[in-house]
C-alpha positions in Angstrom: 124.7 142.2 66.7 127.9 142.4 64.7 130.9 143.0 67.0 133.6 144.0 64.5 134.5 147.5 63.2 132.1 148.9 60.7 133.0 152.1 58.9 129.4 153.0 58.2 128.4 152.7 61.9 131.5 154.6 62.9 130.8 157.4 60.4 127.1 157.6 61.5 128.1 157.8 65.2 130.9 160.3 64.3 128.4 162.6 62.6 126.0 162.6 65.5 128.8 163.2 68.0 130.2 166.0 65.9 126.8 167.7 65.5 126.4 167.4 69.3 129.8 169.0 69.8 128.8 171.9 67.5 125.6 172.3 69.5 127.4 172.4 72.8 130.3 174.7 71.7 128.3 176.9 69.3 131.7 177.7 67.7 133.1 177.3 64.2 136.6 178.4 65.1 139.1 176.1 63.4 140.7 175.1 66.7 137.2 174.1 68.0 136.3 172.2 64.8 139.6 170.2 64.9 139.2 169.4 68.6 135.6 168.4 68.1 136.5 166.2 65.2 139.2 164.4 67.2 136.9 164.0 70.3 134.0 162.8 68.1 136.3 160.4 66.2 137.6 158.8 69.4 134.1 158.7 70.9 132.6 157.1 67.8 135.4 154.5 67.8 134.3 153.3 71.3 130.6 153.8 70.9 129.7 152.8 67.4 129.4 149.1 68.3 126.8 149.8 71.0 125.1 152.8 69.6 124.0 151.6 66.1 122.6 148.1 65.8 121.0 147.9 62.3 121.1 150.4 59.5 123.8 152.9 60.2 122.2 155.8 58.3 118.5 155.1 59.3 118.2 158.4 61.0 119.6 160.5 58.1 116.6 160.1 55.9 115.5 163.6 55.1 111.8 162.9 55.8 112.7 161.4 59.2 114.9 164.4 60.0 112.1 166.8 59.2 109.6 164.8 61.3 112.1 164.9 64.1 112.5 168.6 63.9 108.7 169.2 63.8 108.4 166.8 66.7 110.9 168.6 68.9 109.9 172.1 68.0 106.1 171.7 68.3 104.9 168.4 69.9 107.6 167.8 72.5 107.9 171.5 73.4 104.1 171.7 73.8 104.0 168.6 76.1 106.8 170.1 78.2 105.0 173.4 78.5 101.8 171.6 79.6 103.7 169.5 82.2 105.4 172.6 83.5 102.1 174.4 84.0 100.6 171.4 85.7 103.6 171.2 88.0 103.4 174.9 88.8 99.8 174.5 89.7 100.7 171.6 92.1 103.6 173.4 93.7 101.8 176.8 94.0 98.6 175.3 95.3 97.9 176.2 99.0 96.9 172.5 99.6 99.4 169.7 99.0 96.7 167.6 97.4 98.5 165.3 95.1 98.9 161.5 95.0 102.2 160.2 93.7 102.4 156.6 92.4 103.7 154.2 89.9 101.5 153.3 87.0 102.0 150.7 84.2 100.9 152.1 80.9 100.8 150.2 77.6 103.1 151.2 74.7 101.5 151.8 71.4 101.8 149.2 68.7 103.2 152.1 66.5 106.4 152.0 68.5 108.1 148.6 68.1 111.8 149.4 67.9 114.0 149.6 70.9 115.1 153.1 69.8 111.5 154.2 69.7 110.7 152.8 73.1 113.8 154.5 74.5 112.9 157.8 72.9 109.4 157.7 74.3 110.8 156.8 77.7 113.2 159.6 77.7 110.6 162.1 76.5 108.3 161.0 79.3 111.1 161.5 81.8 112.0 164.9 80.4 108.5 166.2 81.0 108.2 167.5 84.6 106.2 165.3 87.0 107.0 161.9 85.4 109.9 159.5 85.4 110.0 156.4 83.3 111.4 153.7 85.6 111.3 150.7 83.2 110.1 149.4 79.9 109.1 145.8 80.1 107.6 143.2 77.8 104.9 140.8 79.0 104.3 137.2 78.0 102.2 138.2 74.9 105.0 140.5 73.6 103.3 143.8 74.5 105.5 146.5 75.9 104.6 148.6 79.0 106.2 151.7 80.5 106.4 151.8 84.3 106.1 155.5 85.1 106.4 157.3 88.5 103.8 160.0 88.2 103.7 162.8 90.8 100.0 163.2 90.7 98.1 160.0 89.7 94.9 161.6 88.6 93.8 158.6 86.4 94.1 155.0 87.3 92.9 153.6 84.0 96.0 152.6 82.1 94.9 153.7 78.7 93.6 157.1 79.9 96.7 157.6 82.0 98.8 156.8 79.0 97.1 159.4 77.0 97.6 162.0 79.7 101.3 161.1 80.3 102.4 160.4 76.7 100.1 162.8 74.9 101.0 163.0 71.2 104.7 162.1 71.8 104.3 158.4 71.2 102.5 158.8 67.9 105.1 161.1 66.5 108.0 159.0 67.7 106.3 156.0 66.1 106.4 157.9 62.8 110.1 158.6 63.2 111.4 155.3 64.5 108.9 152.8 63.1 
């Protein structure tokens, strides 16, 4: 990993920070835009060395952006709704009949990049009832997610992985390669 200043990496990080600023403030007032640009510029100055490792503008491919939008609007939202309904069923059940545990589920070969593995891990954690504790690589180079699951209803790793990850991993594999 290159440790020196890179304008391309800084610019890419600045754009992401500024877009996040706009999302948080929901304001296009000149004062807010100037403050957001300053904060984003300083943040990008510190973070660009650690945030972007390879191609600075990898994410800005229009196809990748459309796939990401479809993923968040339809796939991820649906998985969150399903997990919320499952959690509501557990919480509102008169019997506390659930079995929490930690399960090791294999990562798909579709997701090879560190960004992709991190994205899947975060999406698993953002769905209620699961928390990704670690992503580890075994001796053969295969990656596994260690997930705390509030109701381990399936002990087979592959089947549990399908229940927990749903379609999220396939879509993230398309975005992050």
